[in-house]
C-alpha positions in Angstrom: -17.5 6.4 -10.2 -18.6 3.2 -9.4 -21.6 2.5 -6.9 -20.8 1.6 -3.3 -18.9 -1.6 -2.3 -17.2 -3.6 -0.2 -14.0 -4.8 -0.2 -12.3 -8.0 1.7 -13.5 -9.0 5.1 -11.6 -8.0 8.6 -12.4 -9.1 11.4 -15.6 -11.5 12.6 -15.8 -11.2 8.7 -16.6 -7.9 8.8 -16.3 -5.5 5.5 -15.2 -2.3 4.5 -18.0 -0.5 3.1 -16.4 1.7 0.4 -18.1 4.6 -1.3 -17.1 6.7 -4.3 -18.3 9.9 -3.7 -20.2 12.2 -1.2 -23.6 11.6 -2.2 -23.2 7.9 -2.3 -22.1 8.1 1.1 -25.1 10.4 2.5 -26.8 7.5 0.6 -26.0 5.2 2.9 -25.1 6.6 6.1 -26.8 9.8 6.2 -30.3 8.3 7.3 -28.9 7.3 10.6 -26.9 10.1 11.2 -24.2 8.5 12.7 -21.1 10.8 13.1 -17.8 9.7 12.1 -13.8 9.6 13.5 -11.8 10.4 10.2 -8.4 10.3 8.9 -7.6 11.9 5.6 -4.8 11.1 2.9 -3.4 9.3 0.3 -1.9 6.4 2.4 0.5 4.9 -0.5 1.9 2.0 1.2 0.1 2.1 4.5 3.9 2.1 6.5 4.0 2.6 10.0 3.5 5.9 10.1 -0.5 6.1 8.4 -0.7 2.5 10.9 -0.2 5.1 13.9 -2.4 7.4 12.4 -5.8 4.5 11.6 -5.4 2.9 15.0 -5.7 6.4 16.5 -9.2 6.6 14.4 -9.7 3.2 15.5 -9.2 3.9 19.1 -11.7 7.1 19.5 -13.9 5.8 17.7 -14.9 2.7 20.0 -14.4 5.2 23.1 -15.6 7.8 21.2 -19.6 7.9 20.9 -21.5 10.8 22.4 -23.1 10.2 26.2 -26.2 8.3 25.7 -24.9 6.8 22.5 -24.4 2.9 22.3 -23.3 3.1 18.7 -19.8 3.4 18.1 -18.5 6.1 15.7 -17.5 4.9 11.6 -13.8 4.8 12.0 -13.2 6.4 8.2 -10.7 7.0 5.5 -10.7 9.8 3.1 -8.7 9.4 0.2 -8.2 10.4 -3.0 -8.0 8.7 -6.3 -5.8 9.0 -8.5 -3.4 10.6 -6.2 -3.3 13.9 -6.5 0.5 14.6 -8.3 -1.3 13.0 -11.2 -3.5 15.9 -11.9 -1.9 18.7 -10.2 1.8 17.7 -11.5 1.1 14.6 -13.9 5.0 15.0 -14.9 6.0 15.0 -11.1 3.9 12.5 -9.7 5.6 9.3 -8.1 5.4 5.4 -9.0 3.0 4.0 -6.3 3.3 1.3 -3.6 0.0 0.2 -3.9 -2.7 0.0 -6.0 -6.2 1.7 -4.2 -7.5 -1.8 -4.1 -4.7 -2.7 -2.0 -4.7 0.7 0.2 -8.6 -0.3 0.6 -7.5 -3.6 1.7 -5.1 -2.5 4.4 -7.2 0.0 6.1 -9.5 -3.0 6.7 -6.9 -5.1 7.9 -6.4 -2.1 10.6 -10.6 -2.1 11.2 -11.4 0.8 9.6 -15.4 0.7 8.8 -15.7 2.7 6.2 -13.7 4.6 3.0 -14.9 7.7 0.6 -12.8 7.5 -2.1 -13.1 10.7 -3.9 -12.5 11.4 -7.5 -9.5 13.9 -7.1 -10.1 16.4 -10.0 -8.8 19.9 -11.2 -12.2 21.1 -9.7 -11.8 19.9 -6.4 -7.5 21.1 -6.4 -9.8 24.5 -7.0 -11.6 23.9 -3.3 -10.7 26.2 -0.6 -9.7 24.8 2.6 -12.9 25.4 4.1 -15.3 24.6 2.1 -13.6 21.2 1.7 -14.0 20.8 5.3 -17.9 22.2 5.0 -18.3 19.6 2.5 -16.7 16.8 2.7 -16.2 16.7 7.2 -18.9 18.7 7.8 -22.0 17.9 5.2 -21.0 14.6 4.5 -19.2 12.9 6.9 -20.4 14.5 10.1 -16.8 14.1 11.7 -16.8 14.3 15.6 -13.0 13.8 15.4 -10.1 14.1 12.4 -6.3 12.6 12.8 -3.8 13.3 10.6 -0.5 13.9 10.1 1.5 16.9 11.9 2.6 18.3 8.0 -1.0 17.4 6.8 -2.3 20.4 3.5 -5.0 20.3 2.1 -7.6 22.6 -0.1 -6.4 25.4 -3.3 -2.4 25.2 -3.2 -2.4 23.6 -0.2 -3.6 26.7 1.7 -4.3 24.8 4.4 -3.1 23.1 7.3 -3.3 21.7 10.6 -3.8 25.5 12.9 -6.4 25.9 10.3 -7.7 22.5 10.8 -8.1 23.0 14.3 -9.7 26.0 13.9 -12.7 25.0 12.0 -13.2 22.1 13.8 -13.9 24.6 17.1 -16.1 26.8 14.5 -18.2 23.3 13.5 -18.0 21.4 16.1 -14.9 18.7 15.7 -11.9 17.2 17.4 -8.5 17.6 15.5 -6.0 15.7 16.4 -2.2 16.5 14.8 -0.2 12.7 15.4 3.1 12.6 15.7 5.3 10.9 13.2 7.2 7.6 13.5 11.0 7.7 13.1 13.1 4.8 12.6 16.7 4.8 12.8 17.1 9.0 12.7 14.2 8.9 9.7 11.2 9.9 9.4 8.5 7.1 7.8 7.4 8.5 4.8 6.2 7.2 1.7 8.6 9.1 -0.1 11.5 7.1 2.1 10.3 4.4 1.0 10.3 4.6 -2.5 13.7 6.0 -2.5 14.9 2.4 -0.7 12.8 0.2 -3.0 14.0 1.5 -6.8 17.5 1.4 -4.8 17.0 -2.3 -3.9 17.3 -1.5 -0.2 14.6 -3.9 0.3 15.8 -4.0 4.5 15.2 -0.7 5.0 12.2 -0.5 3.1 11.1 -3.2 5.6 11.8 -1.2 8.6 9.5 1.2 7.5 6.8 -0.7 5.9 6.3 -2.7 9.1 6.2 -5.3 7.0 8.3 -6.7 3.5 7.4 -4.8 0.4 5.3 -7.0 -2.0 4.3 -6.9 -5.3 0.8 -9.0 -6.2 -0.7 -10.1 -9.0 -1.3 -12.9 -11.2 1.1 -15.6 -12.6 2.1 -15.2 -16.1 3.0 -17.6 -18.5 6.5 -17.1 -19.7 8.4 -18.2 -22.5 9.7 -21.2 -21.5 13.3 -20.1 -22.1 14.3 -20.6 -17.9 12.7 -24.1 -17.3 14.5 -25.4 -20.8 17.7 -23.9 -20.1 18.3 -22.4 -16.7 15.5 -23.4 -13.7 11.8 -23.0 -13.7 10.4 -20.0 -12.7 6.7 -18.5 -11.7 6.3 -15.3 -13.9 3.7 -12.6 -11.3 2.0 -9.7 -13.8 1.3 -7.0 -10.9 -0.8 -3.3 -11.7 2.2 -2.0 -9.0 3.7 0.8 -10.4 7.0 0.7 -8.7 9.6 -2.5 -9.2 12.5 -2.5 -7.1 15.2 -1.8 -8.3 16.8 -4.7 -11.2 18.6 -7.3 -9.7 18.0 -10.8 -8.1 16.3 -11.4 -4.1 15.9 -13.7 -1.9 11.9 -13.4 -1.2 9.0 -15.1 -0.1 6.3 -16.4 -2.2 2.4 -17.0 -1.5 0.9 -19.6 -3.8 -2.4 -20.7 -2.7 -2.3 -19.2 1.2 1.1 -20.8 1.2 4.8 -19.2 1.9 7.5 -20.7 0.4 11.3 -19.4 0.3 12.5 -18.2 -3.3 15.2 -16.2 -5.7 13.4 -13.5 -7.4 15.2 -12.3 -10.5 14.0 -8.3 -11.5 15.2 -7.3 -14.6 15.5 -8.0 -18.4 16.7 -11.0 -18.6 20.0 -9.9 -20.9 21.1 -13.2 -21.5 18.6 -14.2 -23.5 18.4 -10.2 -25.5 15.3 -9.4 -23.5 13.8 -6.1 -23.4 10.5 -5.8 -20.7 11.2 -6.0 -17.1 10.1 -9.4 -15.8 9.5 -10.7 -12.2 10.6 -14.4 -11.7 10.9 -16.7 -9.2 11.9 -20.0 -8.6 10.2 -21.4 -5.2 12.7 -23.7 -3.4 11.5 -27.3 -3.0 8.6 -26.4 -5.6 8.6 -28.6 -8.2 4.6 -27.5 -9.9 4.0 -26.5 -13.1 1.7 -23.3 -12.7 0.2 -21.1 -15.8 -2.3 -19.0 -13.9 -3.6 -17.7 -10.5 -3.0 -15.3 -7.7 0.6 -14.7 -6.7 2.5 -12.6 -3.8 6.0 -11.7 -3.8 7.6 -10.5 -0.5 11.4 -9.0 -1.2 13.4 -9.7 2.0 17.4 -9.1 1.2 19.2 -7.9 -2.2 21.4 -10.8 -3.3 23.1 -9.1 -6.4 22.4 -7.1 -9.3 21.1 -8.2 -13.0 23.9 -9.1 -15.5 24.9 -10.8 -18.4 26.3 -14.3 -18.7 27.9 -16.0 -21.7 25.5 -18.5 -22.4 22.8 -20.3 -20.6 25.0 -22.8 -18.5 26.8 -19.6 -16.8 23.8 -18.0 -15.7 22.0 -21.4 -14.5 25.3 -21.7 -12.8 25.0 -18.1 -10.8 21.0 -18.5 -10.9 21.8 -22.2 -8.6 24.4 -19.7 -6.2 21.9 -17.1 -5.7 19.3 -19.7 -4.8 21.6 -21.6 -2.3 22.5 -17.8 -1.1 18.6 -17.7 -0.2 18.8 -20.9 1.4 21.3 -19.7 3.7 19.4 -16.4 4.5 16.4 -17.8 5.3 18.0 -20.7 7.6 20.1 -17.9 9.2 17.0 -15.7 10.1 14.0 -17.7 10.0 11.9 -15.5 12.5 11.9 -12.6 9.7 10.5 -14.3 7.1 7.1 -13.6 8.5 5.0 -10.6 7.5 
């Protein structure tokens, strides 16, 4: 694991401190003996339910300093890398919504001061619930309060639950707060539900649960040139994110050089050109510049159609022009919904 790092910049230019081990946290924060308000979890997607917990942590950290002390508590996320299922049940491990760096950047957006990223190993998976609490919450983070979801589980074979965490808190001197889930359209917001919606192409449903459009971030990758030559010019996205929306065409918002552009994006294998691997190609509406590199973000707003094979490039081009017009119509009818 690497040394302590910082990610991005948040309110007033503050950066989130990222420690990659308990020892590193102690070196960075131990001498001040400052207490923390903590939440624990994987936080894949940082959806509305996660956001509710993060806000509770920050609110408590700002108001929860012990009497006679001016310094607020360190608002902290204790998270894991890799995802625990990659170690315990790799065959059942889900495609993740976010990379670790994206999760850390999202924590910072909610004004979290610090993150302790624990390397998840088989040894850690064997740790009894009480031993986990003693080592990380008590000895390392000097926790004053911990906030978790109502279905939170921890320790070997997930033997620990909120009730046990509360009992341990009473013994070791920290508060435990179980945060109720967020329910949207009679559905509990969860990473699992969001993954299912994205896999099925229901990006509008995923957006409700995330509180923002599902987005893929990465770099512009030079394409084969077939689209520009035979169809319409596009920007191709190379991303490290694992979960792609169902193959097809979407109305999207593309962020380039800090500016948002309306776009039509195809996620697919380019069957008309006998393509093989999946590509993410966006035609930016009213944008004519050639780009071969640089950061790119694609936000998925509405599914337009399934990907399909056409008899020739001209037939494909006619359909893509129709897709682009449908994207235009979408943005004209719902301009207020294009922002994240």
